[in-house]
C-alpha positions as CSV (number, residue, x, y, z in Angstrom):
1,X,-6.8,260.8,60.4
2,X,-6.4,264.8,60.9
3,X,-4.5,266.7,58.6
4,X,-1.5,267.3,60.7
5,X,-1.0,263.5,61.0
6,X,-1.1,263.2,57.3
7,X,1.2,265.7,56.8
8,X,3.4,263.7,58.3
9,X,2.3,260.5,56.8
10,X,3.0,262.7,53.8
11,X,6.4,263.3,54.3
12,X,6.2,266.7,54.3
13,X,7.3,268.0,58.0
14,X,10.9,268.4,58.7
15,X,11.6,270.3,61.5
16,X,9.3,272.6,64.2
17,X,9.2,274.5,67.3
18,X,6.5,273.6,69.1
19,X,4.7,270.9,68.0
20,X,2.2,270.1,70.5
21,X,0.8,273.7,69.5
22,X,1.3,273.2,65.7
23,X,-0.6,269.9,65.6
24,X,-3.7,271.4,68.0
25,X,-3.8,274.7,65.8
26,X,-3.8,272.8,62.5
27,X,-6.1,270.3,63.4
28,X,-8.3,272.6,64.9
29,X,-8.4,274.9,61.3
30,X,-7.2,277.8,63.6
31,X,-3.6,278.1,62.3
32,X,-2.9,281.3,60.3
33,X,0.3,280.5,57.8
34,X,2.5,282.3,55.3
35,X,4.8,281.1,52.8
36,X,7.0,283.6,51.0
37,X,7.3,283.6,47.0
38,X,10.2,286.2,45.9
39,X,9.2,287.2,42.4
40,X,12.9,286.1,40.5
41,X,11.0,285.1,37.1
42,X,7.8,285.7,35.2
43,X,6.1,282.4,36.5
44,X,6.5,280.1,39.7
45,X,8.0,276.3,38.7
46,X,8.3,273.1,40.5
47,X,9.6,274.1,43.6
48,X,7.0,276.7,44.2
49,X,4.3,273.7,43.3
50,X,5.1,271.9,46.3
51,X,4.4,274.9,48.3
52,X,1.3,276.0,46.4
53,X,0.1,272.0,47.1
54,X,0.7,272.4,51.2
55,X,-1.0,275.4,51.4
56,X,-4.0,274.0,49.6
57,X,-3.9,270.9,51.7
58,X,-4.2,273.2,55.2
59,X,-7.1,276.1,53.5
60,X,-9.0,272.3,52.7
61,X,-8.7,271.8,56.4
62,X,-10.0,274.9,57.6
63,X,-6.3,277.2,57.5
64,X,-6.0,280.6,56.2
65,X,-3.1,280.8,53.9
66,X,-1.3,284.2,53.7
67,X,1.2,284.1,50.3
68,X,3.5,286.8,50.6
69,X,4.8,287.8,47.5
70,X,8.5,289.6,47.8
71,X,8.6,292.8,46.1
72,X,10.5,293.8,49.2
73,X,12.9,291.2,49.9
74,X,13.4,290.1,45.8
75,X,15.2,293.8,45.9
76,X,18.5,291.8,47.5
77,X,17.9,288.3,46.7
78,X,17.8,285.3,49.2
79,X,21.7,283.5,49.3
80,X,20.4,280.4,51.2
81,X,22.2,277.7,48.8
82,X,23.3,280.2,46.1
83,X,27.4,279.8,45.4
84,X,26.7,283.6,44.0
85,X,25.2,287.1,44.2
86,X,21.7,287.0,42.4
87,X,21.4,288.9,39.8
88,X,19.4,292.7,40.7
89,X,16.1,292.9,39.3
90,X,14.5,296.4,38.7
91,X,11.3,297.4,40.3
92,X,9.4,297.3,37.0
93,X,10.5,293.6,36.4
94,X,9.7,292.9,39.7
95,X,6.4,294.2,39.7
96,X,6.0,292.2,36.4
97,X,7.1,289.1,37.9
98,X,4.1,289.3,40.7
99,X,1.5,290.0,38.3
100,X,2.5,286.7,37.0
101,X,2.4,285.3,40.3
102,X,-1.0,286.5,41.2
103,X,-2.6,285.0,37.9
104,X,-0.9,281.5,38.8
105,X,-1.9,281.2,42.4
106,X,-5.2,281.9,42.2
107,X,-5.9,278.1,40.6
108,X,-4.6,276.4,43.3
109,X,-5.7,279.0,46.2
110,X,-9.2,280.4,47.1
111,X,-8.6,284.0,47.6
112,X,-11.4,286.4,49.0
113,X,-13.1,287.7,52.6
114,X,-12.4,285.4,55.0
115,X,-10.5,283.2,53.0
116,X,-6.9,283.4,51.6
117,X,-4.9,286.2,51.7
118,X,-2.4,287.9,49.1
119,X,-0.1,290.3,50.7
120,X,3.4,292.3,48.9
121,X,6.2,292.9,51.4
122,X,7.0,296.1,49.2
123,X,4.2,297.5,51.0
124,X,6.2,297.8,54.0
125,X,9.4,297.2,53.9
126,X,10.1,300.0,50.9
127,X,8.7,302.8,54.0
128,X,10.8,301.8,56.5
129,X,13.5,304.1,57.5
130,X,16.9,302.5,57.6
131,X,18.0,303.6,61.1
132,X,14.9,303.1,62.9
133,X,16.0,299.5,61.4
134,X,19.2,299.3,63.1
135,X,17.7,300.4,66.0
136,X,14.5,298.6,66.6
137,X,15.3,295.3,64.3
138,X,18.9,295.3,64.0
139,X,19.4,295.4,68.3
140,X,17.7,292.1,68.1
141,X,20.1,290.1,66.5
142,X,23.4,288.7,67.3
143,X,26.2,289.2,64.4
144,X,27.8,285.8,65.3
145,X,24.5,283.9,65.4
146,X,23.9,284.8,62.0
147,X,27.4,284.0,60.3
148,X,26.4,280.6,62.1
149,X,23.7,280.4,60.1
150,X,23.0,277.4,57.9
151,X,21.8,280.0,55.1
152,X,24.7,281.6,54.6
153,X,27.7,279.1,55.7
154,X,28.2,277.9,51.4
155,X,28.5,281.7,50.7
156,X,31.3,282.5,53.5
157,X,34.1,280.8,51.5
158,X,33.2,282.8,48.1
159,X,31.9,286.2,49.9
160,X,29.1,287.3,51.2
161,X,27.5,290.8,50.3
162,X,26.4,293.6,52.9
163,X,23.3,293.4,50.5
164,X,22.4,289.5,51.2
165,X,23.7,289.5,54.8
166,X,20.2,292.1,55.3
167,X,18.2,289.4,54.2
168,X,17.4,287.3,57.3
169,X,16.3,290.6,59.3
170,X,14.0,291.6,56.3
171,X,12.6,288.0,56.2
172,X,11.9,288.2,60.1
173,X,10.2,291.3,59.9
174,X,7.8,290.1,57.3
175,X,6.8,287.6,60.2
176,X,6.8,289.8,62.7
177,X,4.6,292.4,60.7
178,X,2.5,289.8,59.4
179,X,1.7,288.3,63.0
180,X,1.1,292.1,64.5
181,X,-1.3,293.0,61.5
182,X,-2.9,289.7,60.3
183,X,-2.7,287.9,63.7
184,X,-0.5,285.5,61.4
185,X,0.7,282.7,64.0
186,X,3.0,280.2,61.5
187,X,5.4,279.9,59.4
188,X,6.5,277.8,56.5
189,X,9.8,277.0,54.1
190,X,12.1,275.0,53.0
191,X,14.8,273.5,55.1
192,X,17.6,276.3,53.9
193,X,14.7,278.6,55.3
194,X,15.3,277.6,58.7
195,X,18.0,279.9,59.8
196,X,16.1,282.8,58.7
197,X,12.3,281.3,59.9
198,X,14.4,281.0,63.2
199,X,15.2,285.1,63.0
200,X,11.3,285.4,62.7
201,X,10.5,283.4,66.0
202,X,12.8,285.2,68.1
203,X,12.1,288.7,66.5
204,X,8.4,288.2,67.8
205,X,9.9,286.8,71.4
206,X,12.2,289.9,71.8
207,X,9.8,292.7,70.8
208,X,6.4,291.5,72.0
209,X,7.3,289.6,75.2
210,X,6.9,285.8,76.0
211,X,3.4,286.1,76.0
212,X,3.8,285.7,72.1
213,X,5.1,282.5,72.5
214,X,2.3,280.5,71.9
215,X,1.4,282.2,68.6
216,X,5.3,282.1,67.1
217,X,4.9,278.6,65.2
218,X,7.5,277.4,62.2
219,X,7.4,274.5,60.3
220,X,9.5,272.8,57.0
221,X,9.1,271.3,53.8
222,X,10.4,267.8,53.7
223,X,13.7,268.6,52.6
224,X,13.9,266.6,50.0
225,X,10.8,268.0,48.3
226,X,12.7,271.2,48.4
227,X,15.8,269.8,47.2
228,X,13.3,268.3,44.1
229,X,12.3,271.8,43.8
230,X,15.2,273.4,43.4
231,X,16.6,270.6,40.5
232,X,14.4,271.5,38.5
233,X,13.5,275.2,39.5
234,X,13.9,277.2,36.2
235,X,13.4,274.2,34.0
236,X,10.0,273.0,34.5
237,X,7.7,276.1,34.6
238,X,3.8,276.7,35.8
239,X,3.5,278.9,33.2
240,X,2.0,276.4,30.0
241,X,4.1,279.4,27.5
242,X,7.2,278.0,29.1
243,X,6.8,274.6,29.5
244,X,3.6,273.1,28.0
245,X,1.6,270.7,29.5
246,X,2.7,268.3,27.7
247,X,6.1,268.2,28.6
248,X,4.9,269.5,32.3
249,X,3.2,265.7,32.2
250,X,6.7,264.3,30.8
251,X,8.7,265.7,33.8
252,X,6.9,263.7,36.3
253,X,6.2,260.4,33.6
254,X,10.0,260.5,33.8
255,X,10.8,260.5,37.5
256,X,13.2,258.0,39.1
257,X,11.7,254.2,40.2
258,X,12.7,255.2,43.9
259,X,11.2,258.7,43.6
260,X,7.9,258.5,42.2
261,X,5.6,257.3,44.8
262,X,7.4,259.9,47.3
263,X,6.3,261.9,44.8
264,X,2.3,260.8,44.8
265,X,2.5,260.5,48.5
266,X,3.8,264.3,49.0
267,X,2.5,266.1,45.4
268,X,-1.1,264.2,44.6
269,X,-4.3,264.3,46.9
270,X,-4.9,260.7,46.3
271,X,-6.0,258.9,49.5
272,X,-3.4,257.7,51.5
273,X,-4.7,254.5,51.4
274,X,-4.4,254.4,47.7
275,X,-1.1,255.3,48.0
276,X,-0.1,252.7,50.3
277,X,-1.3,250.0,48.2
278,X,1.0,250.9,45.7
279,X,4.0,250.4,48.2
280,X,4.4,246.9,46.8
281,X,4.5,247.8,43.5
282,X,7.4,246.8,41.2
283,X,8.4,246.5,37.6
284,X,6.2,247.6,35.2
285,X,3.7,248.7,38.0
286,X,5.9,251.5,38.5
287,X,5.3,252.8,35.2
288,X,1.8,253.0,35.8
289,X,2.6,254.9,39.3
290,X,4.6,257.6,37.1
291,X,1.3,257.8,34.9
292,X,-0.6,258.7,37.7
293,X,1.5,260.8,39.4
294,X,1.9,262.7,35.8
295,X,-1.7,262.6,35.3
296,X,-2.7,264.6,38.8
297,X,0.1,267.0,38.6
298,X,-0.7,268.0,35.6
299,X,-4.5,268.1,36.0
300,X,-3.5,270.4,38.8
301,X,-1.7,272.7,37.6
302,X,-2.9,272.9,33.8
303,X,-6.8,271.4,34.0
304,X,-8.4,267.5,33.4
305,X,-8.2,268.2,29.6
306,X,-4.7,269.4,29.1
307,X,-3.9,266.4,31.6
308,X,-5.8,264.0,29.0
309,X,-4.1,265.6,26.1
310,X,-0.7,265.2,27.3
311,X,-1.5,261.8,28.4
312,X,-2.8,260.7,25.5
313,X,0.7,262.0,23.3
314,X,2.9,260.5,26.0
315,X,1.0,256.7,25.2
316,X,0.6,257.5,21.5
317,X,4.5,258.2,20.9
318,X,5.9,255.8,23.0
319,X,3.1,253.5,21.5
320,X,4.7,254.2,18.1
321,X,1.6,255.8,16.4
322,X,2.9,259.5,17.2
323,X,0.1,261.6,17.8
324,X,1.7,265.3,16.8
325,X,-1.3,267.2,18.1
326,X,-0.6,267.7,21.7
327,X,3.0,267.7,20.9
328,X,5.3,270.7,22.2
329,X,5.5,271.8,18.5
330,X,7.9,275.1,16.5
331,X,6.6,276.8,14.0
332,X,9.8,277.8,11.7
333,X,9.5,281.2,10.1
334,X,10.7,282.4,6.5
335,X,13.6,284.2,8.1
336,X,15.1,281.1,9.8
337,X,15.9,279.5,6.8
338,X,18.8,280.5,4.8
339,X,18.1,279.6,0.6
340,X,14.9,277.6,1.4
341,X,17.3,275.4,4.2
342,X,17.6,275.1,7.6
343,X,20.5,272.8,9.3
344,X,19.5,270.3,12.2
345,X,22.0,272.2,15.1
346,X,19.5,275.1,14.3
347,X,17.0,273.7,14.7
348,X,17.8,272.0,17.8
349,X,18.2,275.4,19.3
350,X,14.9,276.7,18.0
351,X,13.2,274.4,19.4
352,X,14.9,274.5,22.7
353,X,16.3,270.8,22.5
354,X,19.6,272.4,23.2
355,X,21.1,276.1,24.2
356,X,23.7,276.1,21.5
357,X,25.4,274.4,18.0
358,X,28.4,272.9,20.1
359,X,26.2,271.3,22.2
360,X,23.9,269.5,19.5
361,X,27.1,269.0,17.6
362,X,27.9,266.6,20.4
363,X,24.1,265.6,21.1
364,X,24.5,264.2,17.2
365,X,27.9,263.3,17.6
366,X,27.1,260.7,20.3
367,X,23.8,259.5,18.6
368,X,21.0,261.1,20.6
369,X,18.9,262.6,18.0
370,X,16.5,261.2,15.5
371,X,14.2,262.6,13.1
372,X,10.7,260.9,12.5
373,X,12.3,257.9,14.1
374,X,15.7,257.7,12.0
375,X,19.1,258.4,14.2
376,X,20.8,261.5,12.2
377,X,24.3,260.5,11.9
378,X,25.5,263.8,10.2
379,X,25.4,267.2,12.3
380,X,25.1,269.1,8.7
381,X,22.0,267.6,7.5
382,X,19.5,270.3,7.0
383,X,15.4,270.2,6.2
384,X,14.0,272.3,3.4
385,X,11.4,274.7,3.8
386,X,9.2,273.6,1.5
387,X,9.2,270.1,2.5
388,X,8.6,271.3,6.2
389,X,5.8,273.2,4.8
390,X,4.1,269.9,3.4
391,X,4.4,267.8,5.9
392,X,5.7,268.2,9.7
393,X,8.8,266.4,11.6
394,X,9.0,265.2,14.6
395,X,12.9,265.9,16.3
396,X,13.2,263.1,19.2
397,X,16.3,263.7,21.5
398,X,17.3,260.6,23.6
399,X,14.3,258.1,24.2
400,X,12.2,260.3,26.0
401,X,12.0,264.2,24.5
402,X,9.9,264.7,21.4
403,X,9.2,268.2,19.8
404,X,7.7,268.6,16.3
405,X,8.7,271.5,13.6
406,X,7.2,272.7,10.7
407,X,7.5,275.4,8.5
């Protein structure tokens, strides 16, 4: 099976503009493609992870990826799928986030001479003259068509700022620039990017003529995968300081039964024949499939050693023996205690299990908190600093979230 057919079989393709040419380019290893990453945080998240896996898969087949960092577009913010305007980021914050992205991407993509490229659209977007953009680029866009675009649909009722309205033009210009400067002939993105991406395709054709048509190709990631990425974005990060390898493992270990094989097919590099054999699995076999999924993805992001530790910790905890060494943990400082004590609600906030005392109180009252496997019934209970110095305790939320605390 060739790479394009494999992408289809794994459920990664949703819509294409020129399927015959796309298939030929990808299967022959002649695609130079880009995926954009706006630096809205200081870590990539699971939504980005799906795109990185796709880039890795295509690079392994001989195609050339371009990781486009949105130092320019990040200053505006993509309105796609947003109910409100995104918080404006400073240049300093954007530059810091880009530096974090670069480090994380290098774990997945092989960059270097003749290999993958990493570019920042601030290098060309920030130097553009506004009037020139209006004349040279704005003239190629119909406002009527832009207002009908799916990416703006959700925002039209609540209000779409003129700032965000320009995002489509800037993203389209990115493809135009990459096409001219680097021979980039393909772009990938999620379903919510379809209108933005078509804008880039049309801009190239209008500016460079019909001869450029064969080289302007657009693909999209599977809509379900994009939706899953959005669900966890901002919650499950690739940075181990923000989401520990154990927590990352546990996220995938706890996916719904209906999603586990879909995730294995889309995100792991296991052979399709092996995955197809799992289609008949049911009952306890689905737990085995979830372990496979969690292990394979944790190994991809954090390495084999961390994946082994996370798996051993999870098995020990669910088996009742409680492996504390590899569990997410928080060390409480002297200032966290008042008169040598700290209450359970403060502990829940310190560990990140809850965001507020009110949320923690409701969780306790609903029977959702345990300490060393004993259910907490009193939200005023507290821990002694001296006891925590002598022995760590394990806080459990529900059946699947564990956290160690010590002083």
